[in-house]
C-alpha positions in Angstrom: -8.7 3.3 -0.1 -6.6 0.2 -0.7 -2.9 0.1 -1.0 -1.0 -2.4 -3.4 0.7 -4.3 -0.8 -3.1 -5.0 1.0 -5.0 -6.0 -2.4 -2.1 -8.6 -3.2 -1.1 -10.0 0.1 -3.4 -12.1 2.7 -1.9 -12.9 5.7 -3.3 -15.5 8.6 -5.7 -14.1 11.6 -4.5 -14.7 14.9 -7.3 -14.9 17.8 -7.8 -12.0 20.8 -6.0 -12.8 24.1 -9.2 -14.2 26.6 -6.7 -14.9 29.4 -3.3 -13.5 31.7 -0.4 -15.6 30.1 3.1 -14.4 31.8 6.0 -14.2 29.1 9.8 -13.4 28.9 9.4 -10.2 26.1 5.9 -8.7 25.1 6.0 -6.8 22.1 3.1 -4.2 22.2 2.3 -3.6 18.3 2.5 -6.2 15.6 3.4 -3.8 12.7 7.0 -4.0 10.7 9.1 -3.2 13.8 7.2 -5.3 16.3 7.2 -8.5 14.0 10.7 -7.7 13.3 11.3 -7.6 17.1 9.4 -10.7 18.2 11.0 -12.7 15.3 14.7 -11.8 16.4 14.3 -12.2 20.3 12.3 -15.0 19.5 15.5 -16.8 17.3 17.8 -15.1 20.1 15.9 -17.9 22.4 13.4 -15.6 24.3 9.6 -16.5 25.2 7.7 -13.6 23.1 4.3 -12.7 22.9 3.1 -9.5 20.6 -0.3 -8.1 20.8 -1.5 -6.1 18.4 -4.7 -3.6 18.7 -6.2 -4.9 15.5 -4.5 -6.5 12.6 -1.0 -7.3 11.9 0.7 -5.4 9.4 -2.9 -3.6 9.6 -1.7 0.2 10.0 1.1 2.4 8.2 2.8 -1.3 7.2 0.7 -1.7 4.9 0.9 1.7 3.5 4.6 2.5 3.1 6.1 2.1 -0.5 8.3 -0.2 1.2 12.2 1.0 -0.3 14.9 -0.1 1.9 17.0 2.9 1.8 20.1 4.1 3.6 19.7 8.1 1.4 16.8 9.0 3.4 16.5 12.5 2.2 19.9 15.9 2.6 20.6 14.0 5.7 24.8 13.2 5.9 26.5 16.6 5.1 24.2 18.1 8.2 24.6 14.7 10.3 28.3 15.3 10.1 27.8 18.9 10.9 25.8 18.2 14.0 27.4 14.7 15.6 30.1 14.2 13.9 31.9 11.5 11.1 31.4 8.4 13.7 28.4 8.4 14.7 27.1 9.5 10.9 29.3 6.7 10.3 27.3 4.0 12.2 23.9 5.5 10.8 25.0 4.8 7.4 26.4 1.2 8.9 23.3 0.2 11.1 20.7 0.8 8.0 23.4 -0.9 5.3 23.2 -4.0 7.7 19.3 -3.6 8.2 19.3 -3.8 4.8 21.5 -6.7 4.6 19.4 -9.0 6.9 16.4 -7.9 4.7 17.9 -9.5 1.7 19.1 -12.7 4.0 15.6 -13.3 5.1 13.9 -12.7 1.7 16.0 -15.6 0.6 13.3 -18.0 2.0 10.4 -15.7 1.6 8.6 -14.9 -1.5 8.2 -10.6 -1.1 9.7 -9.5 -4.2 12.3 -8.1 -3.5 14.9 -6.6 -5.5 18.1 -4.8 -5.6 18.0 -1.1 -7.0 19.6 2.5 -6.9 18.1 5.0 -5.0 18.3 8.3 -6.3 17.5 11.7 -4.5 16.9 14.4 -6.6 16.4 18.2 -6.1 14.6 21.2 -8.5 16.6 23.8 -7.3 19.7 22.9 -4.6 22.7 21.4 -6.7 25.1 22.6 -4.3 23.3 20.7 -1.6 23.6 17.7 -3.4 27.1 18.3 -4.5 28.2 18.7 -0.9 26.0 15.3 -0.2 27.9 13.6 -2.8 31.2 14.5 -1.1 29.8 13.9 2.6 28.8 10.1 1.5 32.0 9.8 -0.3 34.5 11.0 2.5 32.6 8.0 4.6 33.7 5.6 1.7 30.3 5.7 0.1 30.0 5.3 -3.4 27.9 7.9 -4.1 27.7 10.1 -7.5 26.4 13.2 -9.1 23.7 12.9 -11.6 22.9 15.7 -14.3 19.8 14.0 -15.6 17.3 10.9 -14.5 14.1 9.3 -16.3 11.6 11.4 -14.3 8.8 13.6 -15.7 10.3 17.1 -13.6 12.7 19.0 -14.3 16.1 18.5 -11.8 19.1 20.6 -10.8 20.8 17.2 -10.2 20.8 13.8 -8.3 22.8 11.9 -5.7 22.5 8.3 -6.9 23.3 5.7 -3.4 24.0 2.1 -4.9 23.0 -1.6 -4.2 19.9 -0.6 -2.1 16.1 -2.7 -2.1 12.5 -2.7 -2.8 9.9 -5.5 -2.0 6.4 -6.4 -0.3 6.1 -5.4 3.0 2.7 -7.8 3.6 4.0 -10.6 1.8 7.8 -10.4 3.8 5.6 -10.0 6.9 3.3 -12.9 6.1 6.6 -15.2 6.3 8.7 -13.7 8.7 5.3 -13.9 11.3 4.1 -17.4 10.7 5.9 -19.1 13.7 5.4 -16.3 16.2 3.3 -16.1 19.0 0.6 -13.3 18.2 -2.5 -12.1 19.6 -4.8 -9.7 17.4 -7.8 -7.5 18.8 -5.9 -6.9 21.7 -5.4 -3.7 22.6 -3.0 -2.8 25.5 -4.5 0.0 27.8 -2.0 0.5 30.3 1.1 -0.8 31.9 2.1 -0.8 35.5 5.6 -1.7 35.7 6.2 -4.6 32.9 2.8 -5.5 33.4 0.2 -5.2 30.1 -3.6 -4.6 30.5 -6.2 -5.8 28.1 -9.7 -5.3 28.2 -9.9 -8.9 28.7 -6.8 -10.0 30.9 -3.4 -9.0 31.8 0.2 -10.0 30.1 3.4 -10.3 33.0 6.4 -9.7 31.4 10.0 -9.6 32.0 10.7 -6.8 29.1 8.1 -4.8 27.1 8.9 -3.4 23.9 6.4 -0.4 22.8 6.3 -0.2 19.2 2.5 1.6 18.8 3.6 4.0 16.2 3.4 6.8 18.3 4.3 6.0 21.8 1.1 5.9 24.3 3.0 6.6 27.3 2.3 10.7 27.8 4.3 10.6 32.0 7.7 9.2 30.9 10.0 10.0 27.5 7.8 12.9 26.3 7.5 11.9 22.9 4.5 14.4 22.6 7.3 17.3 23.2 9.9 15.6 20.3 7.8 14.3 17.6 5.5 15.3 15.4 3.2 13.3 12.2 3.1 13.7 8.7 1.1 12.3 6.3 1.6 11.3 3.2 0.0 10.1 -0.3 1.0 7.6 -2.9 -0.9 6.5 -6.4 -0.2 3.5 -8.4 -1.0 3.7 -11.8 -0.4 1.0 -14.8 0.6 2.2 -18.8 3.8 3.6 -17.2 7.4 3.5 -17.7 9.8 1.2 -16.1 11.8 3.6 -14.1 14.5 0.9 -13.0 15.2 2.5 -9.5 14.1 4.4 -6.7 13.6 8.4 -6.9 13.4 10.4 -4.1 12.8 14.8 -3.9 14.8 16.2 -0.9 12.0 18.6 -0.1 10.0 17.8 3.2 6.7 17.6 0.4 8.4 16.0 -2.4 7.9 13.4 -5.0 8.8 10.1 -5.1 8.8 7.4 -7.8 9.5 3.2 -8.0 7.7 0.5 -10.0 6.6 -2.5 -7.9 4.2 -5.5 -9.8 4.4 -3.7 -13.0 3.1 -0.5 -12.4 4.4 2.7 -11.2 4.0 4.2 -7.3 4.0 7.9 -7.1 4.3 9.5 -4.0 4.3 12.6 -2.4 1.6 15.8 -1.5 2.6 15.9 1.7 1.8 17.7 4.7 1.9 17.7 8.8 -0.9 15.9 10.2 -3.7 18.6 10.7 -2.4 21.0 8.3 -3.2 21.2 4.4 -1.2 19.7 1.7 -1.1 18.7 -1.8 -2.6 15.1 -1.4 -3.6 13.1 -3.9 -4.6 16.0 -6.0 -0.8 16.9 -7.0 0.0 13.5 -7.9 -3.0 13.1 -10.2 -2.4 16.1 -12.0 1.2 14.9 -12.8 -0.2 11.7 -13.6 -2.7 13.0 -16.2 0.6 15.4 -17.5 3.2 13.4 -17.8 1.4 9.9 -18.4 -1.8 10.7 -20.3 -2.3 7.0 -21.1 -1.7 5.6 -17.6 -4.7 4.4 -15.5 -4.9 4.6 -11.9 -5.4 1.2 -10.1 -4.8 2.3 -6.0 -4.8 5.7 -4.1 -3.8 5.3 -0.3 -2.4 7.3 2.3 -0.3 7.0 5.5 1.1 8.9 8.4 4.8 9.2 9.5 6.6 9.6 13.2 9.0 12.4 12.5 11.4 13.2 14.7 12.7 16.5 15.6 16.8 15.7 14.5 15.5 13.0 11.9 16.9 10.2 13.5 14.9 7.2 14.8 14.1 6.7 18.9 15.1 3.1 19.7 16.3 2.1 23.1 15.2 2.2 26.8 11.5 4.1 26.9 13.4 6.6 29.6 15.9 6.2 32.2 12.8 5.9 34.8 11.2 2.8 33.7 13.5 -0.2 33.7 12.6 -3.2 31.3 10.3 -0.9 28.6 11.7 -0.4 25.4 10.6 2.0 22.7 11.2 1.8 18.8 9.4 5.1 17.3 10.4 8.2 15.1 11.4 6.8 11.7 10.6 9.9 9.5 9.2 7.9 6.5 11.8 5.3 6.7 10.4 2.7 8.6 11.2 -0.6 6.8 15.2 -0.1 7.6 14.3 1.8 10.9 12.4 -1.4 11.9 15.2 -4.0 11.5 17.4 -1.5 13.3 15.5 -1.6 16.0 15.1 -5.2 15.9 18.8 -5.9 15.8 19.4 -2.9 18.3 16.7 -3.9 21.0 17.7 -7.9 20.7 21.0 -6.8 22.1 19.9 -4.6 24.7 17.5 -7.1 26.4 20.1 -9.7 25.7 22.5 -7.5 27.6 24.7 -7.3 24.5 26.9 -4.6 23.8 25.2 -2.7 20.4 27.6 0.3 19.0 24.6 1.5 17.2 22.8 2.2 20.2 24.3 6.4 21.6 23.0 7.1 18.2 19.4 5.8 18.4 19.2 6.5 22.0 15.8 7.9 22.7 17.3 10.6 25.7 19.6 12.2 23.5 20.0 15.6 23.7 18.0 18.0 21.4 18.5 21.5 20.0 16.8 24.0 22.0 15.2 25.7 19.2 14.0 22.7 17.6 12.2 21.6 20.8 11.0 24.8 21.2 9.2 25.4 17.7 7.5 21.9 18.2 6.2 22.8 21.9 4.4 26.2 19.7 3.0 24.4 17.1 1.4 22.5 19.5 0.8 25.0 21.8 -1.3 26.8 18.6 -3.0 24.0 18.2 -4.5 23.9 22.0 -6.0 27.0 21.4 -7.7 26.7 18.5 -11.4 27.7 18.9 -13.5 24.4 17.8 -15.8 22.1 20.2 -13.9 19.1 19.2 -10.7 18.5 21.0 -8.5 15.5 21.3 -8.6 13.3 23.9 -5.1 12.9 24.2 -3.5 16.4 25.6 -6.5 18.6 24.4 -5.8 20.1 21.0 -8.3 21.5 18.7 -9.2 19.3 15.6 -9.2 20.0 12.2 -11.5 18.8 9.6 -9.9 17.1 7.0 -12.4 17.5 4.1 -10.1 15.2 2.2 -10.1 12.3 3.8 -13.5 13.0 5.9 -11.6 12.6 9.0 -10.5 14.9 12.5 -7.0 15.3 12.5 -5.1 16.8 15.6 -2.4 19.1 14.0 -0.3 18.7 17.4 0.5 15.1 17.7 -1.2 13.8 15.1 -4.2 11.5 16.5 -7.1 11.0 13.8 -10.5 10.0 14.0 -13.6 8.9 12.0 -16.3 11.6 11.4 -18.3 9.9 14.3 -15.2 10.6 16.1 -14.0 6.8 16.5 -10.0 6.8 16.9 -8.1 5.9 13.6 -4.6 6.7 14.6 -3.0 7.2 17.9 -1.6 8.7 20.8 -4.9 9.4 21.6 -5.8 6.0 23.2 -9.8 6.6 22.9 -12.3 8.7 20.8 -13.4 11.8 20.7 -16.6 11.0 23.1 -14.5 8.5 25.1 -15.2 5.4 22.7 -13.5 3.0 24.3 -12.0 -0.5 23.4 -11.4 -0.1 19.5 -8.2 2.0 20.2 -5.3 0.4 17.4 -2.1 -0.3 19.0 -0.8 0.7 15.9 2.3 -0.3 13.6 5.7 1.3 13.9 6.5 0.9 9.9 6.3 4.3 7.4 5.2 6.0 4.4 8.1 5.6 2.2 9.5 2.6 4.4 13.1 2.8 3.6 
């Protein structure tokens, strides 16, 4: 499988690290989040090194749909009730600022950035959409309720969020990474304080950012209790209409549409990793019915870290790990999440106050019910009777007949049929394979 982005971009290659080095800031993970953090810190005068376990942009970032979108589901009326108007407004401001920074940087990078309106639709929940519009308008956003959309499915209504954007993520990454100090095929297998150990060398740093998709340190932060992973599927078809916008269904497994490079991207079929879902089948069935003349050109899948309250974790890794920071849990909106990470972590590392920090604080409290539900799902996975166990925390792996992989239903690690690691948080293969582990990448499928 190859995404439309990896087929139409070519990033330079960097050498692996072969000797001990020192740096001011080490960024672990060369996806969109890691590269943007490194770029922002270098521009702020910091000496920065990026260590990527495989290829820059070669993880989730190359499989995003690359929408820059603040309307990330039916969330704002819920956020106001859960954390108040002030923090909800800050969440919106953070995402809007992130989009503006993307626009500014893209003026000198050929990355297909286009301004588009975003549309959140539902097939059944008209009342929820109306409440969302009211919540947004009360926060000063010029959102509006729509009765119709140019989509091949019936809708109960939609929310239009104006002036969002879409772009080519790998072409943007190619431009933004040119002058950075990057080491590819450099897997960080462990940390001692702020010293990182790879298979060949040590990297001594004053500060470290863990941008590895799912954080790999289990002893701090309890991220394995506060997150799970979700798989999403996309096909790109030609000879389909230009829908002139971005469209997202409000359900967890809902459809999404946007055009790119003369094709229509159709996404959906989502499910929790290790569970069953619609995958490409539902997308291909819809394409055949709605666009019978269209031809499929690309098909790919991706995986996203989901937080229990639908807000990313960006900030200090934990209260007990000085000098260590994290960017994760982007809930399928990793492009804006990555830029927020760069803005926020650059300020924190430089000792500046950032007004968004309390919203994204990784140490914020979780609702007990949400936490117990996620823990219960993980315990069920651990009890699953199978000889193949995930080396992360021992969960029973499930065979994925669609993608021919072994998937962990607890925390989302994935392995090839022969047991080699594909996706973290595991740090090795099923049978103890070492040295082939990707540090991952903190981009997400819908990307915005």
